[in-house]
N, C-alpha and C positions, 0 to 999 in steps of 0.2 A: 681687428686692427692691430698691427704690430706694436704700436705705442701702448695700447691697453694691455697687450700680452706682456710687454716689458714691465709695465707698472705692477701687474699682478705677480710677476716673478719676483720683483723687488719686495712686494708685500709679503710673499712667502718667506723670503729671507728674514724680514723683520719678525715674522711669527716664529721663525726658528731661533731667534735670539738677538735682540738689540738691547742696549743698556736699559736698566730699570730699577724700581725700588723694592726694599724691605730691610749683641752686641754693639757696641758703642765705639766710636772713634774719638781719639783725642782731639780737642779743639786745636785748630791749626791755622785758620785763615782770619786775618783782620778784615773787618768790614761787614760780616754777617753777625748778628747778635744771637741771643739765646735760642730762638726757635722761630718757626713760621706761625702765622696766624691763619687758622683754617676754620671754616664753618662747613658743616655737613648736614645732610638730612634728605629724606625722601620727599618732603613737601616744602623744603626751604631750609634756611639756617636753623639748626637745632642744637649744635654743640660747638665748643671751641677748644682747640688744642694749641699749646705753645704760647709764645708771647711775642715780643716786638719784632723779632726776625731781622730782615735786611736793613736795619735802620741805624745801627750804632757803629760808626766808623772807628771807634776807639776800643771796641771789644778785643779781647786777647786772642780770639779765634773765631772760626766759622760758626761754631756754637760756643757761646761765651764761656761755658763751664763744661768740662767732661761730665757725662751722665754716668752715675754709678749703676752698673748692670743689676737688674732685678734678680732676686732669687728664683731659680727654676720653679715653675708650677708643678704641683704634685701630679703624679700619673693618675689618670682616671681608670675606671673599671675596664679591663680588657686591653689596656695599653701597655706596651713595652718600649724601652728606650734602646736605640742602637746608634753607635757612633761610627761614622766613616770619615776617613782622613785622607788627604792628598797623599799618594804613595811616596812622594819624594819631597825634599826641601828644594823648592824651585827658586833660582835666582832670576828675577825678571830682567828682560832686556828688550829693546825695541827691535823687531825683526826687520824693519825697513828704516825710514826716517821717522822723526817725531819722538814723542815722549810717552807713548802708551804701548802696553803689551797686553794682548788678550791670550790667555792660555787655558786650554781645556784638559781636564784630567778625568780618567775613568774611576768611578767609585762603585764598589760592589756591596750592596746591602745584604747580600746572601739570603735572599728570600726563598724559603722552602715551600711557601704557599702564597696565594694571592693575599694582598694586604692593602690597607689604606694608610697613607701618611696623614696623621691627625695633628701634626705640629712639627716645627723644625727650629733649630737654633744654630745659625751659621756663625762661626767664629774665625775671622781672618787671623792668620798668625802674625801679620804685620799690618794692622788696620790703618796705619798712617799712609800706607802705600796702595791700599785697595780702594778702587773707585766703586766697583760693584761685584757681586757674585750671583750667578744664576745657576740653579739646578735644573737640568733637563732630564726627563724620563726617556730611557732607551728600552723599548720592548724586547722580549726575548728574540724576536725575529731579526733584530738589528744588533744584538749583543756581539756576535762574531765580528761584524764590521767595526764596531767600536774598539774591540780588543786589537784588531789588526791595525787600525789607525794608531793606537797607542804604541804598539810594538815597533812601528817605524822609527820611533825616537828612543827605543830601548826602555819604554815605560815612563818616560819623562813628560808625557803629554804632547800637545801640538798647538801651533798658532791657530787661532780661531776668531778672527775679526768677524763681526756680524753674527754668524751662527756657529753651530758645532762642527760644520764641515762634513757631517754625516748624511746630509740631505734632510728634507723636511716632509717626507711622505706622511700624509694625514694631518699635517699641521696647517693651521690657518689663523688669521687674526682673531677669529671667533672661538678658537680652541687651541691656544698655544701650548706646546708640550712642556710647560713649566711645572716643577714641583715646589719650588720656593725660590726666594731671592733675598739678597741683603744689599743694602746701600747705607751710607752714613745715616745714623739715627735708628737703624733697625735693631730690634731686640728679639728675644724668643717669641715665636709666633705660634700660639696654640689655637687651633681652629675650633669653631663652635662644635658642641658635642654631637650634632646630627650630621656632620659633613666630614669628608676626607678626600684625599687625592689618590685615586686608585693606582696601584702598582701590581703588575702580574708577577707570578712566580718566575724567577729567573731574570727579572729585569735588572738593568744596570742604571746608574746615573752618570751623566756627564756634568762636571762642575766647571763652568766657565768663570775664570777670575780675570777681571780687568785691573791691571796695575798702572798706577800713575807714577811714572818714573821721575817726575819732578820732586817726589817725596822720598826718593831713595831706591836702592836696589838690594836691600837686605833679603836673604833667602826667606821664603815664606812657605808655611805648611798650614793651609786652611783646613778646618775640620767642621763636621756637621753632625749634630745630634738629631736623630729622627725619632719622632713618636710614631709607633706603628700599632695598628689595630686590625684584628682579623674579623671584626664584626661584619655581618652581612646586611645590617640595617642602616648603614650610613649612605647619604646621598653623595654622589661624585661631585667634586668641586672643580670647576674649570676656570681658565684665565682668558679673558677677552682683552685684546690690545687695540687701543685707539690712538695711532700716531697722527701727527699733523706736521705740516712743513715748518721749516725755520728759514726765514729770508730776512736777515738783519743786516742792513747796510752800514758802512762806516759813518761816523758822525760828520756833520758839516765841519769843514776845516781840516779834517783828517785825510791823509792820502797815503798811498803806498801800493806796491804791486798787487797785494792781496785784497785791496779794496775793489778790485775788478772781480765781478762774480765769476766769470769764466776761469780766471786764475785761481780763485778760491776753491771752486769745484775740482779743478785739476789737482790742486794740492791735497784735498781730501782723498781723491782717487789714488794719488801716488802713495799716500800713507796707509790706506786701508783696503785698497784693492779695487778691481774693475766694477764691482757691484755698487760702489758708492754713487756713481753718477746716475744709474737707473733708480736708486732709492730716492735721491734728491729730486729728480724729475718725475718719478712715479708718484711721489706724495703730492706734487702739484697737480698732476693729471687726475688722480683719483679724487682729491679733495676740492680742486678748483675747476676741473674740466679743461685745463690748459697747461702747457709746460712753460708758459710765459709768466714769470713771477711778478707779484705785486710787493715790492720790498716794503718793510715796515716792522715796527717792534712787536706788533700783535698779529699772530697767525692762528688759524683755526681749521678744523675739519669736522664735517658732519657726515655721519654714516648711518644708513638705515639698518634697523634690526631685522634679521632674516629668520630667526627662530625664537620661540618663547623661552624665557629664562627668568630667574629671580636673582637680583643683585644682592649680594651679602656684604661686600666690602669694596672700597674704592681706593685708588692711590694715583699719584702723579709723579712724573720724572722730568727734570730738566737738569742742566749743569750750572756752571758758576755765573753765567749772565742772566739766569732766570730771575724774574721779578714777581710774577703771579701766574696762577694756573686755575682753570675752572673747568668742571665737567657738568654738563647739563643734559637733562632728559626732555625731549620734545620742546626745545626752545622756540619761542615765538608763537606758541599755541596756548589755548586755555589750560592745557594739561602741563604746562612747563614746570619743571622741578629742578632744583639745584642739588646735584649729588655730592659735589666737592667744590669748595671755594677757598683756595689758598691765596689769601690776599697779599701775603708777604712771604715769598719763597725763601726757604733755608735749605741749602744743599745737605746740611748735617741733620736734617729731620725729615726723613722720607718714608716713614712707616706707613703701612696701609691703615685705613680707617674703617671700622665696621659701621654699617648703616642699617636702619630698619629694613627688613626684607621688602624689596621693591620689584614688582613684576614688570617685565618688559615683553612686548609682543611684536610680531611682524608688522611693519608699518611705522612703529615708533622710530625716533631718531636720537642718536647720542652725539653730542657736540663737545669737543675738547678745544680749549683756547689757551694759548700761552703768550705771555708778554716777556720779552727779553730786553736788556738795557746795556748798551756798550759802556755806560758810565761806570759799571763795576770794575772795568779795567783799571781805573784810577785808584781803587780802594782795596782790591784783593791781592795779597802777595803772590798767589798762584798765577795771576795774570799780568802783574807788573813786569815791564821789560819786554813783553811780547808785542810784536807789531800789530796795530789794528788791522782788522780784516773784515771782509764781507762774510758773515757767518751763515752757513747752511747746516743741514742735518749731518752730523759726523760722529764717529765712534769715540773720539778722544775727550779727555776731561776738559780741555780748553776749546773743544768744539761745542756744539749744542744739540739738544733734542727737545721734542715736545711730545709727551706720551701720557695718555690716560690708561689706567688699568682697572678692569672690573673683575671681581671674583664672583662667579655665578654658579647656581645649580640649575638643572634642567627639570622640566615636569616629569 
């Protein structure tokens, strides 16, 4: 079916790189308080992180107090540290309309032999301007294409809404080509001692930086510290993505041109390119079996597991209208388990959460659910003054997403 093919193509683009979680940013938005409240666990709520979250309209910022960065963890046996930095100080600017800029830069870790990434610390040069950073692995077979793409701009990177623009061969939602990510609240990420993210000798990295231009256009030079290990005993760690639709209508009594869904989808497409519409509709088709939306604050998606794996960590991602997020394993069955339950979303607290090793098998199902609320427009400075709109999946800070992420190993 052409519609299904379009949906799968859209999902391939999502796998190649849509916005997501994992330094510290300065508190900047009124309306969100110190942190989100999350419970995690393989058999139900077992741990809590954060505090009151989206509840204090008098807080001085999105996270009420800037968090002091932790001291780097000591290197473990066999590990080395390597720093790679954006080759230029880049001044962000919107390539079309809107207030967002996605820029991709080529980084060369200069790998003389195969290695595992066993940790990373992503440091935005201008954290107040950066919405997220994602590191994509580029195998040696694609290195020349990445360098050629970069050379087109004289080594200044390229615009890359959605993905890297290098294609997504081998990428899927069940094995996204991610090495690491940063979003507000992310700090140094040191992986468990038995796992690593494989990089072949001669591989490159593409670093996608999403700039929120509503917070300025100061030149940025983001850097990454990579922990590398040449151990042959580590298990490869993979990233599985679980996106869900966003179909949030305007509130009762609110009106405007963008309260019409068709106009809102057209606006997202104008700002971020022609793949926006297939992504919006593809999410509906794959998750709900129809391209006809059911508007409402809570949307979800359930997807069957296709291959055995062991979940090691979980994370979620939304933007500023997010209120809560939940990831479940085998919901509605006697085996139901809650993997992540963020009861009060905080955009400035998006780090991944380790959980007890949890096996998943073909036939199991994973469900991600997100609740968004237009009322945050009245409380957050980033949203004040913007016209209310029907909100769908979009790449911008003032658009929305619903995304679950699982870090897994394979048997």
